[in-house]
Backbone as ProteinMPNN parsed JSONL, in Angstrom:
{"seq_chain_A": "XXXXXXXXXXXXXXXXXXXXXXXXXXXXXXXXXXXXXXXXXXXXXXXXXXXXXXXXXXXXXXXXXXXXXXXXXXXXXXXXXXXXXXXXXXXXXXXXXXXXXXXXXXXXXXXXXXXXXXXX", "coords_chain_A": {"N_chain_A": [[-32.062, 93.681, 156.806], [-31.712, 94.38, 159.453], [-30.914, 96.921, 161.811], [-27.8, 97.346, 163.247], [-25.362, 98.297, 165.591], [-22.548, 101.397, 165.763], [-24.266, 102.07, 163.991], [-27.543, 102.087, 164.177], [-27.462, 103.971, 165.952], [-26.5, 106.43, 165.025], [-28.387, 106.951, 163.1], [-30.743, 107.534, 164.442], [-29.951, 109.314, 165.884], [-29.49, 111.873, 163.721], [-31.881, 111.501, 163.045], [-33.027, 113.124, 165.089], [-32.121, 115.484, 164.92], [-32.768, 116.316, 162.424], [-36.109, 116.382, 163.1], [-35.535, 118.342, 165.013], [-34.716, 120.539, 163.619], [-36.726, 120.844, 161.793], [-39.19, 123.132, 160.902], [-41.774, 124.201, 163.161], [-45.208, 123.947, 164.655], [-48.363, 124.655, 166.763], [-50.819, 124.138, 165.527], [-52.098, 121.646, 165.505], [-52.428, 120.808, 168.004], [-53.514, 123.127, 169.62], [-55.83, 122.805, 167.929], [-57.152, 120.445, 168.642], [-57.325, 121.202, 171.566], [-59.276, 122.988, 171.547], [-61.801, 121.366, 170.322], [-61.632, 120.008, 172.526], [-62.541, 121.529, 174.327], [-65.091, 122.297, 173.532], [-66.722, 119.489, 173.95], [-66.357, 119.206, 176.278], [-67.86, 121.554, 176.911], [-70.418, 120.777, 175.791], [-70.909, 117.922, 175.888], [-72.31, 114.642, 174.737], [-73.128, 114.999, 171.486], [-75.688, 114.55, 168.982], [-75.034, 112.985, 166.229], [-74.861, 114.138, 163.026], [-77.859, 113.415, 160.538], [-76.765, 113.652, 157.778], [-74.236, 111.973, 157.876], [-74.458, 109.785, 158.755], [-74.589, 106.659, 158.368], [-77.026, 104.001, 156.45], [-77.743, 101.267, 156.06], [-80.292, 100.006, 155.96], [-83.437, 100.229, 155.092], [-85.681, 101.2, 156.924], [-83.723, 103.079, 157.735], [-83.062, 104.934, 155.435], [-85.302, 105.834, 154.97], [-85.557, 107.374, 157.288], [-84.311, 109.576, 156.485], [-81.122, 109.023, 156.91], [-78.102, 109.472, 155.974], [-79.072, 111.257, 153.929], [-78.589, 113.321, 150.943], [-75.65, 113.46, 151.544], [-72.512, 113.783, 149.997], [-69.568, 112.537, 148.6], [-66.416, 113.224, 148.843], [-64.519, 112.015, 147.126], [-65.554, 112.185, 144.738], [-65.738, 114.249, 143.259], [-64.146, 116.947, 141.981], [-60.992, 117.537, 141.991], [-61.093, 115.951, 144.738], [-62.846, 117.254, 146.566], [-65.074, 118.86, 148.464], [-66.89, 121.121, 149.778], [-68.836, 120.773, 153.006], [-70.994, 120.416, 155.644], [-70.256, 119.158, 158.461], [-70.734, 118.533, 161.126], [-72.445, 118.386, 164.193], [-75.489, 120.053, 165.037], [-75.332, 122.429, 167.044], [-72.142, 123.245, 166.544], [-72.417, 123.886, 164.371], [-70.669, 125.552, 161.543], [-68.424, 125.903, 163.043], [-64.974, 126.365, 163.248], [-61.867, 124.139, 164.081], [-58.948, 123.714, 163.013], [-56.221, 125.489, 161.998], [-54.215, 126.05, 160.109], [-50.711, 126.924, 160.076], [-48.35, 129.456, 158.849], [-45.714, 128.158, 158.475], [-43.373, 125.682, 157.168], [-44.585, 122.62, 155.808], [-47.475, 123.246, 156.542], [-47.803, 125.586, 155.391], [-48.102, 125.248, 152.882], [-50.528, 123.528, 153.073], [-52.031, 125.024, 154.187], [-52.164, 127.13, 151.673], [-53.347, 125.293, 149.579], [-55.895, 124.583, 151.042], [-57.608, 127.343, 150.983], [-57.023, 127.618, 148.228], [-58.96, 126.039, 147.456], [-61.38, 126.368, 148.876], [-61.944, 129.135, 147.533], [-62.304, 128.443, 145.109], [-64.529, 126.703, 145.072], [-66.355, 128.173, 146.063], [-66.726, 130.0, 144.126], [-67.505, 128.596, 141.964], [-70.306, 128.47, 142.69]], "CA_chain_A": [[-33.112, 93.96, 157.849], [-31.533, 95.246, 161.011], [-29.398, 97.715, 161.466], [-27.07, 96.981, 164.298], [-24.758, 100.097, 166.225], [-23.46, 102.285, 165.791], [-25.52, 102.621, 162.906], [-28.387, 102.617, 164.592], [-27.596, 105.021, 167.156], [-26.336, 107.631, 163.951], [-30.189, 106.888, 162.567], [-31.591, 108.479, 166.046], [-29.311, 111.246, 165.879], [-29.812, 111.895, 162.317], [-33.656, 111.883, 163.183], [-33.725, 113.887, 166.018], [-31.471, 116.47, 164.574], [-33.502, 116.403, 161.117], [-37.077, 117.371, 163.632], [-35.461, 119.638, 165.868], [-34.817, 121.787, 162.934], [-37.655, 120.891, 161.382], [-40.643, 123.769, 161.025], [-42.797, 124.003, 164.267], [-45.954, 124.372, 164.571], [-48.928, 123.572, 167.429], [-52.09, 124.352, 165.126], [-52.717, 120.828, 165.465], [-52.437, 121.092, 169.627], [-54.774, 123.785, 169.309], [-57.567, 122.418, 167.508], [-57.38, 119.832, 169.396], [-57.424, 121.839, 172.579], [-60.8, 123.665, 171.03], [-62.505, 120.373, 170.434], [-61.959, 119.635, 173.751], [-63.591, 122.512, 175.409], [-66.352, 121.914, 173.059], [-66.82, 118.052, 174.481], [-66.868, 119.852, 178.169], [-69.153, 122.23, 177.186], [-71.683, 120.222, 175.149], [-71.065, 116.604, 175.717], [-72.246, 113.743, 173.436], [-74.135, 115.504, 170.313], [-76.155, 113.439, 168.084], [-74.624, 112.103, 164.543], [-76.251, 114.684, 161.662], [-78.28, 112.391, 159.431], [-76.251, 113.651, 156.793], [-73.387, 111.285, 157.749], [-75.364, 108.428, 159.141], [-74.825, 105.378, 157.421], [-78.126, 103.82, 156.152], [-77.985, 100.054, 155.806], [-81.626, 99.352, 155.893], [-84.735, 100.942, 154.527], [-85.996, 102.731, 157.33], [-82.914, 104.634, 157.839], [-83.05, 105.514, 154.225], [-86.812, 106.443, 155.434], [-85.257, 107.968, 158.115], [-83.142, 110.451, 155.893], [-79.881, 108.917, 157.474], [-77.29, 109.967, 154.782], [-79.379, 111.943, 152.475], [-77.651, 114.613, 150.893], [-74.117, 113.601, 151.616], [-71.977, 114.335, 148.702], [-68.897, 111.823, 148.243], [-65.522, 113.929, 148.053], [-64.05, 111.86, 145.704], [-66.792, 112.004, 143.281], [-66.019, 115.731, 142.885], [-62.96, 117.75, 140.828], [-59.932, 117.546, 143.394], [-61.317, 115.169, 145.486], [-63.132, 117.976, 147.161], [-66.423, 119.653, 148.519], [-67.676, 121.595, 151.222], [-70.146, 120.053, 153.25], [-71.12, 120.387, 156.862], [-70.83, 117.295, 159.181], [-70.403, 118.787, 162.932], [-73.661, 118.454, 164.79], [-75.955, 121.793, 164.802], [-74.628, 122.905, 168.021], [-71.674, 123.159, 166.07], [-72.487, 124.796, 163.264], [-69.842, 126.411, 161.359], [-66.908, 125.901, 164.17], [-63.55, 125.219, 162.863], [-60.842, 123.675, 164.364], [-57.338, 124.04, 162.368], [-56.035, 126.765, 161.53], [-53.084, 126.156, 159.375], [-49.795, 128.503, 160.413], [-47.295, 130.212, 157.391], [-44.655, 127.685, 158.036], [-43.253, 124.461, 156.575], [-45.637, 121.938, 154.822], [-48.75, 124.051, 156.846], [-48.077, 126.565, 154.472], [-48.742, 124.66, 151.321], [-51.679, 123.027, 153.157], [-53.381, 126.553, 153.979], [-52.634, 127.653, 150.66], [-54.176, 124.47, 148.744], [-57.426, 124.781, 151.513], [-57.673, 128.737, 150.088], [-57.684, 127.29, 146.374], [-60.153, 125.045, 146.862], [-62.449, 127.219, 148.946], [-61.791, 130.095, 146.583], [-62.379, 127.938, 143.77], [-66.087, 126.17, 145.344], [-67.456, 129.644, 146.435], [-66.698, 130.548, 142.828], [-68.59, 128.135, 141.106], [-71.531, 128.467, 142.775]], "C_chain_A": [[-33.094, 94.693, 158.923], [-30.529, 96.062, 161.048], [-28.897, 98.087, 163.119], [-26.375, 98.68, 164.617], [-23.514, 99.815, 165.921], [-24.136, 102.789, 164.778], [-26.757, 103.341, 163.27], [-28.735, 103.687, 164.87], [-27.32, 106.342, 166.214], [-27.704, 107.671, 163.543], [-30.8, 108.035, 163.321], [-31.212, 109.263, 165.928], [-29.591, 112.208, 165.002], [-31.307, 112.316, 162.421], [-33.849, 112.874, 163.819], [-33.423, 115.097, 165.709], [-32.913, 116.649, 163.539], [-35.128, 117.3, 162.163], [-37.092, 118.459, 164.638], [-35.549, 120.928, 164.981], [-35.932, 121.998, 161.973], [-38.853, 122.34, 161.523], [-41.27, 123.549, 162.105], [-43.878, 124.529, 164.141], [-47.343, 123.295, 165.553], [-50.391, 123.824, 167.087], [-52.765, 123.211, 165.299], [-53.609, 120.539, 167.023], [-53.349, 121.815, 169.787], [-56.41, 123.466, 168.829], [-57.931, 121.066, 167.859], [-57.976, 119.968, 171.07], [-59.135, 122.096, 172.489], [-61.468, 122.454, 170.953], [-62.746, 119.769, 171.782], [-62.674, 120.279, 174.501], [-64.848, 122.311, 174.972], [-67.245, 120.687, 173.642], [-67.067, 118.68, 175.636], [-67.941, 120.512, 178.148], [-70.764, 121.652, 176.633], [-71.895, 119.037, 175.378], [-71.277, 116.261, 174.6], [-73.091, 114.932, 172.745], [-74.781, 114.038, 169.519], [-75.171, 113.9, 166.413], [-75.138, 112.964, 163.902], [-76.341, 113.209, 160.905], [-77.628, 112.36, 158.464], [-75.014, 112.411, 156.767], [-73.811, 110.488, 158.329], [-75.018, 107.423, 158.006], [-76.527, 104.572, 157.397], [-78.406, 102.409, 155.285], [-79.364, 99.519, 155.381], [-82.732, 100.321, 155.394], [-85.625, 101.754, 155.273], [-85.221, 103.227, 157.96], [-82.826, 104.997, 156.578], [-84.242, 106.26, 154.219], [-86.966, 107.391, 156.029], [-84.454, 109.402, 157.87], [-81.812, 109.96, 156.518], [-79.055, 108.92, 155.832], [-77.683, 111.05, 153.589], [-78.474, 113.561, 152.244], [-76.374, 114.835, 150.786], [-73.604, 113.105, 150.14], [-70.122, 113.55, 149.277], [-67.733, 112.497, 148.083], [-65.06, 113.522, 146.831], [-64.678, 111.503, 144.405], [-66.671, 113.309, 142.621], [-64.493, 116.091, 142.119], [-62.026, 118.155, 142.052], [-59.885, 116.614, 144.873], [-61.977, 116.141, 146.966], [-64.484, 118.732, 147.292], [-66.672, 119.942, 149.898], [-68.867, 121.51, 151.791], [-69.682, 120.379, 154.881], [-71.141, 119.414, 157.638], [-70.699, 117.353, 160.699], [-72.225, 119.052, 163.064], [-74.246, 120.186, 164.951], [-75.342, 122.717, 165.593], [-73.26, 123.725, 167.84], [-71.411, 123.968, 165.415], [-71.55, 125.828, 162.766], [-67.998, 126.66, 161.965], [-65.946, 125.572, 163.294], [-62.726, 125.483, 163.869], [-59.245, 123.836, 163.925], [-57.222, 124.677, 161.303], [-54.446, 126.829, 161.181], [-51.685, 126.906, 159.464], [-49.499, 128.283, 158.829], [-46.519, 129.563, 157.815], [-44.614, 126.007, 157.988], [-44.319, 123.821, 155.909], [-47.106, 122.065, 155.625], [-48.883, 124.853, 156.074], [-49.334, 126.319, 153.231], [-50.423, 123.995, 151.732], [-53.034, 123.969, 153.499], [-53.086, 127.336, 152.708], [-53.879, 127.026, 149.882], [-55.97, 124.347, 149.641], [-57.905, 126.049, 150.957], [-58.381, 128.469, 148.731], [-58.763, 127.275, 146.545], [-61.669, 125.399, 147.464], [-63.068, 128.163, 147.956], [-62.82, 129.626, 145.63], [-64.211, 127.136, 143.763], [-66.681, 127.381, 145.157], [-67.486, 130.112, 144.666], [-67.537, 130.026, 141.668], [-69.602, 128.011, 141.291], [-72.784, 129.394, 142.459]], "O_chain_A": [[-33.973, 95.431, 159.367], [-29.458, 95.967, 160.449], [-29.439, 98.841, 163.926], [-26.689, 99.771, 164.141], [-23.077, 98.674, 165.77], [-24.556, 103.945, 164.76], [-27.107, 104.489, 162.999], [-29.696, 104.361, 164.498], [-27.893, 107.366, 166.587], [-28.195, 108.781, 163.75], [-31.218, 109.122, 162.922], [-31.912, 110.268, 165.813], [-29.921, 113.332, 165.381], [-31.785, 113.337, 161.925], [-34.706, 113.671, 163.439], [-34.208, 115.977, 166.061], [-33.972, 117.091, 163.986], [-35.31, 118.512, 162.046], [-37.999, 119.189, 165.036], [-36.119, 121.982, 165.262], [-36.123, 123.074, 161.407], [-39.366, 122.345, 162.642], [-41.465, 122.336, 162.184], [-43.89, 125.611, 163.554], [-47.532, 122.084, 165.446], [-51.228, 123.788, 167.988], [-53.99, 123.324, 165.308], [-54.783, 120.227, 167.218], [-54.341, 121.212, 170.195], [-57.55, 123.751, 169.197], [-58.957, 120.562, 167.403], [-58.746, 119.205, 171.653], [-60.002, 121.549, 173.17], [-62.016, 122.412, 172.055], [-63.767, 119.173, 172.128], [-63.427, 119.756, 175.323], [-65.755, 122.145, 175.788], [-68.449, 120.89, 173.798], [-68.244, 118.646, 175.995], [-68.874, 120.371, 178.939], [-71.883, 122.022, 176.99], [-73.059, 118.694, 175.172], [-70.903, 116.839, 173.579], [-73.68, 115.746, 173.456], [-74.383, 112.873, 169.543], [-74.874, 114.959, 165.861], [-76.352, 112.8, 164.027], [-75.52, 112.312, 160.715], [-77.578, 111.267, 157.901], [-74.818, 111.884, 155.673], [-72.737, 110.248, 158.882], [-75.276, 107.613, 156.817], [-77.168, 104.644, 158.446], [-79.03, 102.332, 154.227], [-79.478, 98.656, 154.51], [-82.38, 101.494, 155.517], [-86.253, 102.703, 154.803], [-85.627, 103.931, 158.884], [-82.044, 105.939, 156.704], [-84.306, 107.281, 153.536], [-87.855, 108.228, 155.875], [-84.065, 110.159, 158.759], [-81.181, 111.003, 156.688], [-79.488, 108.407, 154.8], [-76.983, 111.522, 152.693], [-78.0, 114.431, 152.974], [-75.83, 115.806, 150.261], [-74.138, 112.296, 149.381], [-69.555, 114.044, 150.252], [-67.613, 112.613, 146.863], [-65.063, 114.159, 145.777], [-64.386, 110.804, 143.435], [-67.315, 113.573, 141.606], [-63.84, 115.119, 141.737], [-62.334, 118.975, 142.916], [-59.027, 116.576, 145.754], [-61.694, 115.852, 148.129], [-64.99, 119.208, 146.275], [-66.662, 119.202, 150.882], [-69.875, 122.021, 151.303], [-68.538, 120.541, 155.306], [-72.121, 118.673, 157.56], [-70.575, 116.349, 161.4], [-72.988, 119.666, 162.318], [-73.566, 121.212, 164.968], [-74.833, 123.726, 165.104], [-73.014, 124.664, 168.597], [-70.479, 124.762, 165.54], [-71.497, 126.908, 163.355], [-66.976, 127.219, 161.568], [-66.034, 124.56, 162.597], [-62.653, 126.542, 164.494], [-58.436, 124.12, 164.809], [-57.729, 124.628, 160.182], [-53.615, 127.486, 161.808], [-51.663, 127.744, 158.563], [-49.963, 127.53, 157.974], [-45.644, 130.429, 157.814], [-45.419, 125.233, 158.508], [-45.088, 124.604, 155.352], [-47.914, 121.152, 155.455], [-50.049, 125.127, 155.788], [-50.442, 126.713, 152.866], [-51.339, 123.97, 150.911], [-54.245, 123.874, 153.301], [-53.805, 128.328, 152.591], [-54.93, 127.586, 149.571], [-57.006, 124.093, 149.025], [-58.887, 125.812, 150.252], [-59.474, 128.764, 148.249], [-59.602, 128.063, 146.107], [-62.747, 125.04, 146.991], [-64.238, 128.146, 147.573], [-63.89, 130.178, 145.372], [-64.929, 127.045, 142.767], [-67.432, 127.636, 144.216], [-68.527, 130.578, 144.203], [-68.078, 130.649, 140.754], [-70.28, 127.494, 140.402], [-73.923, 128.998, 142.708]]}, "name": "protein", "num_of_chains": 1, "seq": "XXXXXXXXXXXXXXXXXXXXXXXXXXXXXXXXXXXXXXXXXXXXXXXXXXXXXXXXXXXXXXXXXXXXXXXXXXXXXXXXXXXXXXXXXXXXXXXXXXXXXXXXXXXXXXXXXXXXXXXX"}
């Protein structure tokens, strides 16, 4: 249940070597920077009604959660929906690269978007 020395150091060295050789991407960092720019530009924005919780009758009557589609109820667990405030409508923050596992993520997203677009 415990790893002593020198095995512990060898595991750390192996981990560092693996990470040093792994495909690199700064897509997450770039996306985070874009969100920070929009936060500075827009400040606090209203949460869209479609993703607001509606635990009361009043909130339901005010259309909280109206039109929300639960992705897990759809084929592939995927549905295209807009969940950003109206000021940010259509904004994208994540642009996966063609390296490492991100390449698979990019291909999967493209496949799902094409499939959804063709089924409309």
